[in-house]
N, C-alpha and C positions, 0 to 999 in steps of 0.2 A: 551413727549411721546418718542421722538428720543433718549433722555438720557437713559431712562428706557430701550429701545430696545438694545441700546449700552451695557448697563450694564449686560443685560441677555446674549448677544453674548459673552462678556468677560467671563462670568461664564462658559459658554458651550466650550469656545476654550482655556482657560488658567487656571492656578491655579490648584485647587482640586476640583473634583466634590463631591457632597454629597454621603453618604455611601449607598452601597447596602448591603443586607444580604443573606448569604449562610448558609442554615440549614441543618446539616448533622445528619441523624438518624442512629447511628452506630449499632443499634439493628435490623433494618429492612432490611433483605437481599432481594434484587430485581432481582438477577440473577447471572451469572457468568461473570467475565471480559473477553472479547473476544480478539482474536489476530488482534488487530487493528493496530499493529506496524510491520506488515511485509514490505518486500521491494522487488523491482526487483533487482537481481544479488548480487553476492557474494563479498568477500574481495578481495582488491588488493594485488597481490604478488610483490616481489622486483626484478622482471625479468629485465635483463640488457637492452633488447631492447626498453624498454619505456623510456630510457634515466635518469631514476631517481631510485636511489637504496632506495627506500622507500616503505613500506607497511602500512596496517592499521588493521593487525591482532588483536591487543590487543583491539582497540577501537570498531572494528566490533564485537569481541567476547563479549565485555562488554554490548553493547547494547541489546544483546539477542533477536535479531530479529527473530521471530518464524518461518518465511518462506522467502526464497529467490526464486523468480520466475526467469526463466532462459532467459526470453525474451530479444532479442537484445543484448545478450552477444557477438555474432558475429560481432558486430560493434565495439568492443574493442579489440585491440591488446594485451591488458594485459591479457584478457582471452582466447586468441588463435586465434582471428579473424574469418575469414570466415570459417575455419576449425572446429570451435566449435559449438556444440548445434544444429545448423541448419541441417535439414535432407540432404541438399545438401552438407553440409561439412562432415557429418558422413558417408553418403552413396553417394559419388560423381558421380558414374556411373550408372545411373538409369537402364541401360540396362542388368546390371549383375544380378546374382543370389542372391536373397535377404535371401537365407538361408545359405549362404557360409560366414563364419566369415572372410575369407580373403579379401572380398569385402567392408569391414567397416573401417573407419578410426576414431577409438575412443581416439587416444592418448591425443590430447589436451582438448577434452571434459572430458576425465578422470580427467586430472589434475584440471580442473576447478571445477567439482562436488566434487572432493575429497577435494579441498580446502574449499569449502562451509561447507561440513559436518564436517570434521576434524578440521579446524581452526575456521571457523565461528560458528559452533554450531547450525547452522539453519536447518530446513527441507526444502529439495528441492521441489520446485513446477515446475516440468519440462514442458516447452511449447514445444510442437512437431510441428514442421512447420518452418517458416521462419522468420528472422528479417525483420523489415520494409526497403523498397528498395526505398527511396526518391531519389536517384540519381543511375547513372550509369547502367550497364547491369542488365537485370532482370533475375535472376537465379532461383529465387524460387517464385515470385509473382503469376506466371500462375498455374492453377491447374495441378496436377500430371497427367501423361498420363494414368496411371492405378490406380485407387483408391484402389483396393484390395491389390496390390503390396505395394503401399505406407503403407497401414496398417500393412502388414507383415513385413516391414522394421521397423516400430514403435514397433511392437510386440518384434523383436529381440533386439532393443535398450533396452526395458524394461527388457528383459531377461538378457541383459549384466549388467545392473545396480542392478537388484534385485535377479538374479537367477545364477549369476557367468558365463553365457554363453560367449564365446570367451574371456577366461582370464578376466572375468569381477568380479563383486563385489556382495555383498548381503547387499545393502543399505536400502532395504524396502521403497523405495520412493513411497509414497502413491497417489500423486496428478499428473495427466497426462492431459495435455490440448491440445485439437486439434484445431491447427491454431491460428491465431491471427488476429482480426479486418476484418473479410471478408466483412462488410459492408462500410468499409472506402471509397472504390472506387466505390460506387453504381452509381455515376453519369458519371464516366469517365473509368471504368474497361476496356474498349475496345482500349484505347489510350496509357496511360503510368501508368499501375497499380502500387501501392506501396505494396499492401498486398494480393490482390486476383483478378487476371485477368479474371473474369468470372461472370456470372449473379448468383443471389441469389440462384435460383433453382439448379443450378450446386453445390453450396456449400451445400445445403440440402442433395444432394445424396451422395457427398463426406464424410460429417460428418456422415451419416447414416452407410455408408459402414465401416468406421473407428472405430465408437464407437460400432457397433455390433460385429466386429471381436475381438477387444480389450477386450471387456467385456466378451466375450465367453472364451477368453484365460486367463483373470485375473478378475474373478468375484469379488474379494475381494478389487482390487484397485479402486480408484476414478477417473473415465474418464468423462470428460466434456469439456465444451467451451461455446460460440464460442469466447470469449474475444470481446465483441461487442465494436466497436468504439464509438458508441453514438446514432445512428439511432434507436429509440425505435420501430417505425413501422416496420422496418426491423427485429427487435429482436422478435416482436410479430408473424410476419409470419413465421419466423424460429421456433419458439416454437410450433406454431399451426401444422406445417408440421410434427415436430418430433412427437407430440401427436398423429396426425392421423396415422402415421406409427408405433407407439409404439416403438420408439427409446430409448434406455436407456440413462440416463443423471444423473450422480451424482452430478454434479455442473453446475451452470449457471454463467459465468464470464463476466463482463462488465466493461467499462471505463467511467470516466468523469473528465474533468479538469474544474476549476472554481476559484472564489473568495469568495463564501459564503459556510461556511459549511452546511447551512440549504438547499442549492441546492443539495449537494451531499447526504445529509440524505433523502430528498425528493425523489431523484431518486432511492435510495435504497428501499423505501417503493413501488414505482411503480414497480421495478424489481421483488420483492418478490410477489406482486400482479399477475404480468404476469405469473410467474412460477406456482403459485397456480390456476390461471385460466385454465391452460392447463394441470392440473394434476401432475405437478412436485412439490408437496408439500414437498417431502423429499429431493429435490435437494438443496444443499447449494447455497446461493447467495453470490458471491465473487466479490468484487471490486478490481481488481488487476492492474489497472493503475490509478492513480491520482496525481494531484499536483496543485500548484497555477498558473493559467493562466487567465489573464483579458480577452485577446483575441488573436488569432493567426496572427494578422495583425498590427494595428497601435499601439497596446500596447504590443507587443511581447518582445521588448527590455526591457520594464519596468517589465514585468512578469518574465523574466529569472534573472533580477536583484534582484527581490524581493524573489526568491525561496531561496537563502542561508542567507536570512537576519533574524533579530528578527522578523520582521513581518511574515516571512515565518515560523518561528518557532511557532509562536502563531496560524497561520492558520492550520498548521499541528495538534497541540494539540486540537485546537477547532474541527477540523474534526473528529479526533478519539472520543472525548467526544460525539459529536452529533451522530455519527454513532453507538456507543456503545448502544445508547438507541432506535435504530430502528432494523428493521428485515434484517440485513446484517450479514454475518457470519465471513467474514475475509476482511481485507484491506491489499494492497500491494503496497506501494508508489513506483512511478517511478521518480528517479532511483538512486541506489547506484553505478553505474558505474563510475570509475574515469574519469575525463576530460570530462564530458558531461554537458551542460547547465542545465540539469534537476536534477543534483545531488547536493541537498542542505545539504548533510551529511558530506562530507569531503572535505577540501580545495584542489583545484586542484594541488597545487604545493607541500605542505607539508604533505597531507592526515590527518591533525589534524581536530578534530571535528569543524563543523560549528554550528550556534545556533539551527537549526531544528533537529540536532543529539539528544540533550538533551531532546527534546519532546519524541522521541522513547526510549531514555534511562529511562527517568521518568515512561512512560507507562510499560516498562518491570517490574518495581516494583509492579505496580497495578496488572500485570499478575500473579506475584509470590504470591500476597495475594489471589487472585482468586475470593473472593466473594465480589460482587458489593452491596453497601448499598445505600439507598435512600438519594438523595440530592435535596433540593429545593432552588431556588433562587428567592428573592423578592427584590422589589424596583422599579427602574425606569421602565416606559413603553418601552423605547428603551434599550434593554438589549443587552450588548456585553460581558457577562460572560458565561462561559462553565465550567462545573464541574463534575468530575467523582471521586467516592470514593470507596475504598475497605478495607475489614479487614481480618486479618490473623486468623488462628486457634488459636493463642496465645491472640488475642483480640486487636492487635495494628491496627491502622487506617492510611491509606494514602489517601490524597486528592490531586488530580491534578487539580488546578484552573487556568483557562486561561482567559485572557482579550485579545480580538482580534477585531481590527478595521481595515477594508479596507479604511475608510475615513481618508485620510492624513490630513484633516483639524482639526481632533480631537487631541488635544495636551495635554488634561488635564490629571493629575493623578486622580485616584479614589481611595477613602476609601472603604474597604470591610470588612464587620464584619461576622465572620465565627463562627457559633455556633456548638459545637460538644457535648454539653451535660452538664447540671449542675453538674452531677456527676464526671465529668472528673477532676482527680488531678495529672496526669502525666506529663511527659515531652514532650516538643513540639520542633520540629526542622524544619527549612524552607530551600528550596533550590530554587533560583529564576534564571531565564534566562530573561534578558531584555537589554535594549540599552547599559548598562555598566557592566553586569554580565553574567557569563556563568555557569549556575547550581552552583551558589555560595551559601554557607550556610549563612543565615541570622538569626539574634535573634528573636525569637518569644516567646510570653507568653499568656497562656491561664488563663484569669481572669473570674472566675465564669463561666468556660466553653465556653468563647468566645475569639477568637483571632482576633485582628484588623490589617489589612495590607494596604498599599498603593501600588497600581498597576499602572504602566504606560500604555498608550493605547494598546501596545502590549507586553504582559509578560506572562509567564508561571511559576507558583509557585507550587512546590511540598510540601506539609505539611506532617509531620509524627508525629502522636500522639502516645506515648507509655505508 
């Protein structure tokens, strides 16, 4: 019996596991590929003050990130530091007239937003409020002294970027988010707040004032929030209050960090249900901060080491696929800022792509195809495969197949048989990211409509069938 158990253990932890099957129905359209590959923040410029004459313009553009959320841009000198994006940076003296363009400091934010739009090619998702204040002087964590005046300041920021006010632009930025993570300090907001130094009820009043004013000024733009840190009961009370007072909300934004794609997808289902429960059935549900975190204490160092790894790449791709199939409208990964521990996209020193970058790059091709087709996964009861497929107008098919394991004891390769239809007779290409390859082309062949591949425990494979 002991020998048999040892044999089974060896099969599970080494060698090659038995095949699973992935069945793609290229004719059954099940929906649209969603923008699951958005990010927080834009490309890095070659400014001399960061000590390195490097940028990531080409690779950032090539990834086709659909959205770049501007949160925490002020924490990076590369984007302009404390004078960029945050309200306290753009309008530094709150006592002054909010309607006088001379009282605004747009210069560094202009450069940052221009870089996103003209170099990055992404749409801006503008967070109105403050970057997180984990340390130092609290400039913006406390609620504004005058909620209506704060809303008027935001109104003129929008007019600057969309209507040309104060020598501005006509960027037609659509999404404007009110604040960030007002629930984060729910238990200690009165001591040293990081995001909102006040009770929940004060944020309800603040959001109500800002949303009503901005929606009245810009009925065609999308105004929303609150960028919920994670306390779902806080979020439900917020939604209940908004519904009771008939406050407009075009999108409900929320955050989650974890290690299981299923957990992120499950929360998406709950957030959608909460919005629907309180009558916000038309409001988009947007997950605009997420990444791999095992926990924030004992496993924090392990987590930030995992973020830029191949395992991090597989987690990213698996999460995109899991969320594609549930009721969430957009994802925005945290973070594309250079030199931050949460940036799994670009190398700290060279700005060259890291493994997770290629998961975003691969998803951009699914976005270009647009139409999602049905995929079924069959085989083992314990499944570590995730798959999303799309077809183009011309009939080509792309399949992003991911094998993701958070269990580091799983070291076996796995054979996967991919069925793309008995009638298929075209060319097949594969691009794989794993422990030894970064979106590397590999030879594939479809025999009687079946492609056989071998995947490591953490790997992302893009298959193109033409």
